[in-house]
PDB file of the backbone (N, CA, C, O) and the ligand in Angstrom, with CONECT records:
HET     ZN  A 101       1
ATOM      1  N   MET A   1     159.903-139.498-123.838  1.00  0.00           N
ATOM      2  CA  MET A   1     160.557-138.661-122.726  1.00  0.00           C
ATOM      3  C   MET A   1     160.717-137.287-123.080  1.00  0.00           C
ATOM      4  O   MET A   1     161.098-136.922-124.193  1.00  0.00           O
ATOM      5  N   LYS A   2     160.399-136.452-122.043  1.00  0.00           N
ATOM      6  CA  LYS A   2     160.447-135.106-122.178  1.00  0.00           C
ATOM      7  C   LYS A   2     161.941-134.602-122.136  1.00  0.00           C
ATOM      8  O   LYS A   2     162.545-134.959-121.125  1.00  0.00           O
ATOM      9  N   GLU A   3     162.560-133.940-122.921  1.00  0.00           N
ATOM     10  CA  GLU A   3     163.794-133.346-122.627  1.00  0.00           C
ATOM     11  C   GLU A   3     163.870-132.237-121.577  1.00  0.00           C
ATOM     12  O   GLU A   3     163.247-131.186-121.720  1.00  0.00           O
ATOM     13  N   LYS A   4     164.585-132.472-120.606  1.00  0.00           N
ATOM     14  CA  LYS A   4     164.681-131.317-119.534  1.00  0.00           C
ATOM     15  C   LYS A   4     165.673-130.310-119.801  1.00  0.00           C
ATOM     16  O   LYS A   4     166.892-130.446-119.913  1.00  0.00           O
ATOM     17  N   LYS A   5     164.818-129.069-119.902  1.00  0.00           N
ATOM     18  CA  LYS A   5     165.684-127.809-120.120  1.00  0.00           C
ATOM     19  C   LYS A   5     166.036-127.097-118.705  1.00  0.00           C
ATOM     20  O   LYS A   5     165.411-127.195-117.649  1.00  0.00           O
ATOM     21  N   ILE A   6     167.112-126.416-118.955  1.00  0.00           N
ATOM     22  CA  ILE A   6     167.428-125.614-117.474  1.00  0.00           C
ATOM     23  C   ILE A   6     167.761-124.279-118.216  1.00  0.00           C
ATOM     24  O   ILE A   6     167.880-124.054-119.420  1.00  0.00           O
ATOM     25  N   LYS A   7     167.879-123.431-117.084  1.00  0.00           N
ATOM     26  CA  LYS A   7     168.362-122.060-117.537  1.00  0.00           C
ATOM     27  C   LYS A   7     169.702-122.008-116.962  1.00  0.00           C
ATOM     28  O   LYS A   7     169.981-122.540-115.887  1.00  0.00           O
ATOM     29  N   CYS A   8     170.501-121.384-117.662  1.00  0.00           N
ATOM     30  CA  CYS A   8     172.059-121.251-117.218  1.00  0.00           C
ATOM     31  C   CYS A   8     171.967-120.136-116.041  1.00  0.00           C
ATOM     32  O   CYS A   8     171.489-119.018-116.234  1.00  0.00           O
ATOM     33  N   PRO A   9     172.435-120.540-114.917  1.00  0.00           N
ATOM     34  CA  PRO A   9     172.425-119.454-113.988  1.00  0.00           C
ATOM     35  C   PRO A   9     173.192-118.203-114.066  1.00  0.00           C
ATOM     36  O   PRO A   9     172.928-117.143-113.498  1.00  0.00           O
ATOM     37  N   ASN A  10     174.208-118.476-114.871  1.00  0.00           N
ATOM     38  CA  ASN A  10     175.091-117.290-115.214  1.00  0.00           C
ATOM     39  C   ASN A  10     174.533-116.315-116.429  1.00  0.00           C
ATOM     40  O   ASN A  10     174.588-115.089-116.341  1.00  0.00           O
ATOM     41  N   CYS A  11     174.082-116.892-117.379  1.00  0.00           N
ATOM     42  CA  CYS A  11     173.912-116.096-118.489  1.00  0.00           C
ATOM     43  C   CYS A  11     172.013-116.093-118.753  1.00  0.00           C
ATOM     44  O   CYS A  11     171.380-115.240-119.374  1.00  0.00           O
ATOM     45  N   GLY A  12     171.544-117.146-118.159  1.00  0.00           N
ATOM     46  CA  GLY A  12     170.088-117.203-118.439  1.00  0.00           C
ATOM     47  C   GLY A  12     169.638-117.931-119.549  1.00  0.00           C
ATOM     48  O   GLY A  12     168.431-118.155-119.642  1.00  0.00           O
ATOM     49  N   ARG A  13     170.504-118.381-120.505  1.00  0.00           N
ATOM     50  CA  ARG A  13     170.234-119.011-121.615  1.00  0.00           C
ATOM     51  C   ARG A  13     169.570-120.540-121.363  1.00  0.00           C
ATOM     52  O   ARG A  13     170.013-121.286-120.490  1.00  0.00           O
ATOM     53  N   GLU A  14     168.708-120.821-122.040  1.00  0.00           N
ATOM     54  CA  GLU A  14     167.968-122.138-121.966  1.00  0.00           C
ATOM     55  C   GLU A  14     168.982-123.160-122.466  1.00  0.00           C
ATOM     56  O   GLU A  14     169.430-123.012-123.604  1.00  0.00           O
ATOM     57  N   THR A  15     169.418-124.275-121.650  1.00  0.00           N
ATOM     58  CA  THR A  15     170.277-125.353-122.110  1.00  0.00           C
ATOM     59  C   THR A  15     169.862-126.632-121.932  1.00  0.00           C
ATOM     60  O   THR A  15     168.885-126.726-121.188  1.00  0.00           O
ATOM     61  N   GLU A  16     170.301-127.684-122.389  1.00  0.00           N
ATOM     62  CA  GLU A  16     169.883-129.016-122.005  1.00  0.00           C
ATOM     63  C   GLU A  16     170.524-129.435-120.702  1.00  0.00           C
ATOM     64  O   GLU A  16     171.591-128.966-120.305  1.00  0.00           O
ATOM     65  N   TRP A  17     169.908-130.222-120.144  1.00  0.00           N
ATOM     66  CA  TRP A  17     170.353-130.813-118.974  1.00  0.00           C
ATOM     67  C   TRP A  17     170.962-132.148-119.252  1.00  0.00           C
ATOM     68  O   TRP A  17     172.010-132.567-118.762  1.00  0.00           O
ATOM     69  N   LYS A  18     170.154-132.791-120.127  1.00  0.00           N
ATOM     70  CA  LYS A  18     171.005-134.153-120.546  1.00  0.00           C
ATOM     71  C   LYS A  18     172.061-133.983-121.361  1.00  0.00           C
ATOM     72  O   LYS A  18     172.013-133.260-122.356  1.00  0.00           O
ATOM     73  N   GLY A  19     173.211-134.715-120.953  1.00  0.00           N
ATOM     74  CA  GLY A  19     174.459-134.521-121.761  1.00  0.00           C
ATOM     75  C   GLY A  19     175.235-133.340-121.727  1.00  0.00           C
ATOM     76  O   GLY A  19     176.070-133.036-122.579  1.00  0.00           O
ATOM     77  N   ASN A  20     174.929-132.653-120.681  1.00  0.00           N
ATOM     78  CA  ASN A  20     175.470-131.381-120.381  1.00  0.00           C
ATOM     79  C   ASN A  20     176.513-131.750-119.319  1.00  0.00           C
ATOM     80  O   ASN A  20     176.129-132.189-118.234  1.00  0.00           O
ATOM     81  N   PRO A  21     177.923-131.576-119.609  1.00  0.00           N
ATOM     82  CA  PRO A  21     178.938-131.657-118.666  1.00  0.00           C
ATOM     83  C   PRO A  21     178.966-130.474-117.823  1.00  0.00           C
ATOM     84  O   PRO A  21     179.455-130.591-116.699  1.00  0.00           O
ATOM     85  N   PHE A  22     178.498-129.321-118.214  1.00  0.00           N
ATOM     86  CA  PHE A  22     178.672-128.169-117.504  1.00  0.00           C
ATOM     87  C   PHE A  22     177.587-127.687-116.766  1.00  0.00           C
ATOM     88  O   PHE A  22     177.601-126.542-116.314  1.00  0.00           O
ATOM     89  N   ARG A  23     176.456-128.607-116.569  1.00  0.00           N
ATOM     90  CA  ARG A  23     175.215-128.212-115.885  1.00  0.00           C
ATOM     91  C   ARG A  23     175.591-127.878-114.449  1.00  0.00           C
ATOM     92  O   ARG A  23     176.457-128.490-113.824  1.00  0.00           O
ATOM     93  N   PRO A  24     174.929-126.939-114.007  1.00  0.00           N
ATOM     94  CA  PRO A  24     173.745-126.290-114.629  1.00  0.00           C
ATOM     95  C   PRO A  24     173.980-125.177-115.486  1.00  0.00           C
ATOM     96  O   PRO A  24     173.068-124.404-115.778  1.00  0.00           O
ATOM     97  N   PHE A  25     175.193-125.039-115.925  1.00  0.00           N
ATOM     98  CA  PHE A  25     175.461-123.997-117.037  1.00  0.00           C
ATOM     99  C   PHE A  25     175.512-124.426-118.369  1.00  0.00           C
ATOM    100  O   PHE A  25     175.520-125.620-118.669  1.00  0.00           O
ATOM    101  N   CYS A  26     175.549-123.501-119.193  1.00  0.00           N
ATOM    102  CA  CYS A  26     175.378-123.693-120.674  1.00  0.00           C
ATOM    103  C   CYS A  26     176.524-124.237-121.230  1.00  0.00           C
ATOM    104  O   CYS A  26     176.509-124.990-122.204  1.00  0.00           O
ATOM    105  N   SER A  27     177.630-123.836-120.569  1.00  0.00           N
ATOM    106  CA  SER A  27     179.135-124.030-121.043  1.00  0.00           C
ATOM    107  C   SER A  27     179.985-123.815-120.089  1.00  0.00           C
ATOM    108  O   SER A  27     179.711-123.289-119.010  1.00  0.00           O
ATOM    109  N   GLU A  28     181.212-124.269-120.492  1.00  0.00           N
ATOM    110  CA  GLU A  28     182.353-124.198-119.562  1.00  0.00           C
ATOM    111  C   GLU A  28     182.522-122.900-119.145  1.00  0.00           C
ATOM    112  O   GLU A  28     182.688-122.562-117.973  1.00  0.00           O
ATOM    113  N   LYS A  29     182.469-121.994-120.328  1.00  0.00           N
ATOM    114  CA  LYS A  29     182.574-120.553-120.003  1.00  0.00           C
ATOM    115  C   LYS A  29     181.894-119.842-118.702  1.00  0.00           C
ATOM    116  O   LYS A  29     182.388-119.111-117.843  1.00  0.00           O
ATOM    117  N   CYS A  30     180.607-120.325-118.883  1.00  0.00           N
ATOM    118  CA  CYS A  30     179.673-120.059-117.762  1.00  0.00           C
ATOM    119  C   CYS A  30     179.884-120.417-116.340  1.00  0.00           C
ATOM    120  O   CYS A  30     179.650-119.766-115.321  1.00  0.00           O
ATOM    121  N   LYS A  31     180.345-121.519-116.492  1.00  0.00           N
ATOM    122  CA  LYS A  31     180.731-122.341-115.261  1.00  0.00           C
ATOM    123  C   LYS A  31     181.862-121.829-114.694  1.00  0.00           C
ATOM    124  O   LYS A  31     181.793-121.678-113.474  1.00  0.00           O
ATOM    125  N   LEU A  32     182.913-121.509-115.242  1.00  0.00           N
ATOM    126  CA  LEU A  32     184.208-120.830-114.712  1.00  0.00           C
ATOM    127  C   LEU A  32     183.765-119.418-114.317  1.00  0.00           C
ATOM    128  O   LEU A  32     184.129-118.965-113.232  1.00  0.00           O
ATOM    129  N   ALA A  33     182.954-118.663-115.191  1.00  0.00           N
ATOM    130  CA  ALA A  33     182.470-117.407-114.877  1.00  0.00           C
ATOM    131  C   ALA A  33     181.902-117.181-113.424  1.00  0.00           C
ATOM    132  O   ALA A  33     182.216-116.337-112.584  1.00  0.00           O
ATOM    133  N   ASP A  34     180.782-118.399-113.382  1.00  0.00           N
ATOM    134  CA  ASP A  34     180.087-118.312-111.990  1.00  0.00           C
ATOM    135  C   ASP A  34     181.107-118.619-110.730  1.00  0.00           C
ATOM    136  O   ASP A  34     181.037-118.022-109.656  1.00  0.00           O
ATOM    137  N   LEU A  35     182.001-119.578-111.020  1.00  0.00           N
ATOM    138  CA  LEU A  35     183.066-120.019-109.924  1.00  0.00           C
ATOM    139  C   LEU A  35     183.666-118.640-109.680  1.00  0.00           C
ATOM    140  O   LEU A  35     183.572-118.077-108.589  1.00  0.00           O
ATOM    141  N   ASN A  36     184.238-118.157-110.654  1.00  0.00           N
ATOM    142  CA  ASN A  36     185.049-116.903-110.317  1.00  0.00           C
ATOM    143  C   ASN A  36     184.272-115.685-109.790  1.00  0.00           C
ATOM    144  O   ASN A  36     184.831-114.778-109.174  1.00  0.00           O
ATOM    145  N   LYS A  37     183.101-115.707-110.030  1.00  0.00           N
ATOM    146  CA  LYS A  37     182.253-114.614-109.158  1.00  0.00           C
ATOM    147  C   LYS A  37     182.077-114.800-107.955  1.00  0.00           C
ATOM    148  O   LYS A  37     182.042-113.804-107.232  1.00  0.00           O
ATOM    149  N   TRP A  38     181.896-116.263-107.311  1.00  0.00           N
ATOM    150  CA  TRP A  38     181.803-116.658-106.099  1.00  0.00           C
ATOM    151  C   TRP A  38     183.174-116.358-105.320  1.00  0.00           C
ATOM    152  O   TRP A  38     183.222-115.909-104.175  1.00  0.00           O
ATOM    153  N   PHE A  39     184.281-116.677-106.121  1.00  0.00           N
ATOM    154  CA  PHE A  39     185.595-116.631-105.420  1.00  0.00           C
ATOM    155  C   PHE A  39     185.767-115.051-105.147  1.00  0.00           C
ATOM    156  O   PHE A  39     186.123-114.643-104.041  1.00  0.00           O
ATOM    157  N   ASN A  40     185.538-114.336-106.041  1.00  0.00           N
ATOM    158  CA  ASN A  40     185.739-112.810-106.052  1.00  0.00           C
ATOM    159  C   ASN A  40     184.862-112.207-104.878  1.00  0.00           C
ATOM    160  O   ASN A  40     185.314-111.320-104.154  1.00  0.00           O
ATOM    161  N   GLU A  41     183.686-112.687-104.732  1.00  0.00           N
ATOM    162  CA  GLU A  41     182.714-112.395-103.755  1.00  0.00           C
ATOM    163  C   GLU A  41     183.406-112.608-102.318  1.00  0.00           C
ATOM    164  O   GLU A  41     183.470-111.722-101.466  1.00  0.00           O
ATOM    165  N   GLU A  42     183.874-113.809-102.183  1.00  0.00           N
ATOM    166  CA  GLU A  42     184.283-114.280-100.868  1.00  0.00           C
ATOM    167  C   GLU A  42     185.724-113.466-100.621  1.00  0.00           C
ATOM    168  O   GLU A  42     186.139-113.185 -99.496  1.00  0.00           O
ATOM    169  N   TYR A  43     186.311-113.187-101.683  1.00  0.00           N
ATOM    170  CA  TYR A  43     187.546-112.649-101.322  1.00  0.00           C
ATOM    171  C   TYR A  43     187.213-111.205-101.065  1.00  0.00           C
ATOM    172  O   TYR A  43     187.953-110.624-100.272  1.00  0.00           O
ATOM    173  N   ALA A  44     186.171-110.495-101.633  1.00  0.00           N
ATOM    174  CA  ALA A  44     186.016-109.062-101.349  1.00  0.00           C
ATOM    175  C   ALA A  44     185.230-108.989-100.024  1.00  0.00           C
ATOM    176  O   ALA A  44     185.296-107.965 -99.344  1.00  0.00           O
ATOM    177  N   ILE A  45     184.470-110.072 -99.627  1.00  0.00           N
ATOM    178  CA  ILE A  45     183.947-109.961 -98.103  1.00  0.00           C
ATOM    179  C   ILE A  45     185.193-110.048 -97.241  1.00  0.00           C
ATOM    180  O   ILE A  45     185.414-109.137 -96.443  1.00  0.00           O
ATOM    181  N   GLU A  46     185.999-111.047 -97.340  1.00  0.00           N
ATOM    182  CA  GLU A  46     187.239-111.138 -96.537  1.00  0.00           C
ATOM    183  C   GLU A  46     187.888-110.007 -96.275  1.00  0.00           C
ATOM    184  O   GLU A  46     188.108-109.604 -95.132  1.00  0.00           O
ATOM    185  N   GLY A  47     188.319-109.284 -97.584  1.00  0.00           N
ATOM    186  CA  GLY A  47     188.938-107.861 -97.413  1.00  0.00           C
ATOM    187  C   GLY A  47     188.267-106.937 -96.766  1.00  0.00           C
ATOM    188  O   GLY A  47     188.885-106.103 -96.104  1.00  0.00           O
ATOM    189  N   ALA A  48     186.884-106.921 -96.843  1.00  0.00           N
ATOM    190  CA  ALA A  48     186.167-105.782 -96.137  1.00  0.00           C
ATOM    191  C   ALA A  48     185.899-105.842 -94.778  1.00  0.00           C
ATOM    192  O   ALA A  48     185.382-104.951 -94.103  1.00  0.00           O
ATOM    193  N   VAL A  49     186.329-107.094 -94.356  1.00  0.00           N
ATOM    194  CA  VAL A  49     186.222-107.227 -92.741  1.00  0.00           C
ATOM    195  C   VAL A  49     187.283-106.434 -92.071  1.00  0.00           C
ATOM    196  O   VAL A  49     187.142-106.089 -90.897  1.00  0.00           O
ATOM    197  N   GLY A  50     188.312-106.136 -92.743  1.00  0.00           N
ATOM    198  CA  GLY A  50     189.278-105.061 -92.267  1.00  0.00           C
ATOM    199  C   GLY A  50     190.203-105.702 -91.413  1.00  0.00           C
ATOM    200  O   GLY A  50     189.844-106.211 -90.351  1.00  0.00           O
ATOM    201  N   ASN A  51     191.493-105.711 -91.850  1.00  0.00           N
ATOM    202  CA  ASN A  51     192.518-106.306 -91.057  1.00  0.00           C
ATOM    203  C   ASN A  51     193.559-104.936 -90.808  1.00  0.00           C
ATOM    204  O   ASN A  51     194.735-104.965 -91.170  1.00  0.00           O
ATOM    205  N   GLU A  52     193.072-104.007 -90.286  1.00  0.00           N
ATOM    206  CA  GLU A  52     193.824-102.760 -90.164  1.00  0.00           C
ATOM    207  C   GLU A  52     194.890-102.929 -89.147  1.00  0.00           C
ATOM    208  O   GLU A  52     196.016-102.441 -89.241  1.00  0.00           O
ATOM    209  N   GLU A  53     194.400-103.743 -88.055  1.00  0.00           N
ATOM    210  CA  GLU A  53     195.108-103.990 -86.846  1.00  0.00           C
ATOM    211  C   GLU A  53     195.857-105.382 -87.157  1.00  0.00           C
ATOM    212  O   GLU A  53     195.286-106.431 -86.857  1.00  0.00           O
ATOM    213  N   SER A  54     196.768-105.393 -87.584  1.00  0.00           N
ATOM    214  CA  SER A  54     197.568-106.597 -87.999  1.00  0.00           C
ATOM    215  C   SER A  54     198.347-107.010 -86.748  1.00  0.00           C
ATOM    216  O   SER A  54     199.260-106.396 -86.195  1.00  0.00           O
ATOM    217  N   GLU A  55     197.689-108.398 -86.360  1.00  0.00           N
ATOM    218  CA  GLU A  55     198.160-108.967 -84.923  1.00  0.00           C
ATOM    219  C   GLU A  55     199.580-109.352 -85.274  1.00  0.00           C
ATOM    220  O   GLU A  55     199.796-109.878 -86.366  1.00  0.00           O
ATOM    221  N   GLU A  56     200.449-109.150 -84.518  1.00  0.00           N
ATOM    222  CA  GLU A  56     201.809-109.641 -84.488  1.00  0.00           C
ATOM    223  C   GLU A  56     202.017-111.108 -84.272  1.00  0.00           C
ATOM    224  O   GLU A  56     201.768-111.480 -83.125  1.00  0.00           O
ATOM    225  N   VAL A  57     202.373-111.924 -85.022  1.00  0.00           N
ATOM    226  CA  VAL A  57     202.554-113.297 -84.802  1.00  0.00           C
ATOM    227  C   VAL A  57     203.799-113.615 -84.037  1.00  0.00           C
ATOM    228  O   VAL A  57     204.961-113.404 -84.382  1.00  0.00           O
ATOM    229  N   ASP A  58     203.338-114.179 -82.901  1.00  0.00           N
ATOM    230  CA  ASP A  58     204.487-114.666 -82.031  1.00  0.00           C
ATOM    231  C   ASP A  58     204.897-116.182 -82.250  1.00  0.00           C
ATOM    232  O   ASP A  58     204.218-117.103 -81.796  1.00  0.00           O
ATOM    233  N   THR A  59     205.844-116.336 -82.845  1.00  0.00           N
ATOM    234  CA  THR A  59     206.026-117.957 -83.365  1.00  0.00           C
ATOM    235  C   THR A  59     206.707-118.568 -82.179  1.00  0.00           C
ATOM    236  O   THR A  59     207.130-119.720 -82.276  1.00  0.00           O
ATOM    237  N   GLY A  60     206.844-117.912 -81.104  1.00  0.00           N
ATOM    238  CA  GLY A  60     207.351-118.619 -79.915  1.00  0.00           C
ATOM    239  C   GLY A  60     208.775-119.065 -79.962  1.00  0.00           C
ATOM    240  O   GLY A  60     209.300-118.958 -81.070  1.00  0.00           O
ATOM    241  N   SER A  61     209.483-119.525 -79.033  1.00  0.00           N
ATOM    242  CA  SER A  61     210.824-119.571 -78.957  1.00  0.00           C
ATOM    243  C   SER A  61     211.180-120.960 -78.455  1.00  0.00           C
ATOM    244  O   SER A  61     212.359-121.274 -78.293  1.00  0.00           O
TER     245      SER A  61
HETATM  246 ZN    ZN A 101     175.333-119.715-119.783  1.00  0.00          ZN2+
END
Protein backbone atom coordinates (compact mmCIF):
# COMPACT_ATOMS: atom_id res chain seq x y z
CA MET A 1 0.00 0.00 0.00
CA LYS A 2 1.16 3.44 -0.84
CA GLU A 3 1.58 5.89 1.96
CA LYS A 4 -0.47 8.95 1.35
CA LYS A 5 1.39 12.19 1.74
CA ILE A 6 -0.24 15.54 2.07
CA LYS A 7 0.98 19.05 2.12
CA CYS A 8 0.40 21.05 5.23
CA PRO A 9 -1.89 23.94 4.27
CA ASN A 10 -0.16 26.17 6.77
CA CYS A 11 3.54 25.69 6.13
CA GLY A 12 3.48 23.60 2.93
CA ARG A 13 5.62 20.87 4.38
CA GLU A 14 4.95 17.31 3.29
CA THR A 15 3.44 15.26 6.02
CA GLU A 16 1.89 11.85 6.48
CA TRP A 17 -1.85 11.50 6.28
CA LYS A 18 -1.93 8.21 8.07
CA GLY A 19 -1.63 8.34 11.81
CA ASN A 20 -1.52 12.08 11.82
CA PRO A 21 -3.87 13.51 14.43
CA PHE A 22 -3.36 17.02 13.12
CA ARG A 23 -4.17 16.36 9.49
CA PRO A 24 -4.33 18.00 7.16
CA PHE A 25 -1.68 19.87 9.05
CA CYS A 26 1.78 18.62 9.92
CA SER A 27 1.60 19.51 13.56
CA GLU A 28 -0.57 20.90 16.26
CA LYS A 29 1.23 24.17 15.89
CA CYS A 30 0.18 24.52 12.26
CA LYS A 31 -3.36 23.46 13.03
CA LEU A 32 -3.71 26.11 15.69
CA ALA A 33 -1.96 28.69 13.54
CA ASP A 34 -4.44 28.11 10.74
CA LEU A 35 -7.40 28.25 13.07
CA ASN A 36 -6.14 31.49 14.53
CA LYS A 37 -5.67 32.86 11.04
CA TRP A 38 -9.31 32.20 10.20
CA PHE A 39 -10.52 33.63 13.48
CA ASN A 40 -8.47 36.74 12.98
CA GLU A 41 -9.71 37.18 9.42
CA GLU A 42 -13.31 36.82 10.46
CA TYR A 43 -12.76 39.24 13.24
CA ALA A 44 -11.08 41.72 10.92
CA ILE A 45 -13.91 41.53 8.40
CA GLU A 46 -16.48 42.03 11.09
CA GLY A 47 -14.59 45.00 12.39
CA ALA A 48 -14.21 46.47 8.91
CA VAL A 49 -17.95 46.51 8.32
CA GLY A 50 -18.03 49.56 10.48
CA ASN A 51 -20.23 50.09 13.44
CA GLU A 52 -19.73 53.81 13.60
CA GLU A 53 -23.40 54.35 14.20
CA SER A 54 -24.07 52.38 17.27
CA GLU A 55 -27.72 51.69 17.60
CA GLU A 56 -29.11 52.23 20.98
CA VAL A 57 -30.45 49.09 22.42
CA ASP A 58 -33.91 49.50 23.75
CA THR A 59 -34.34 46.91 26.38
CA GLY A 60 -37.99 47.75 26.75
CA SER A 61 -39.85 48.21 29.92
ZN1 LIG B 1 2.79 22.67 8.88
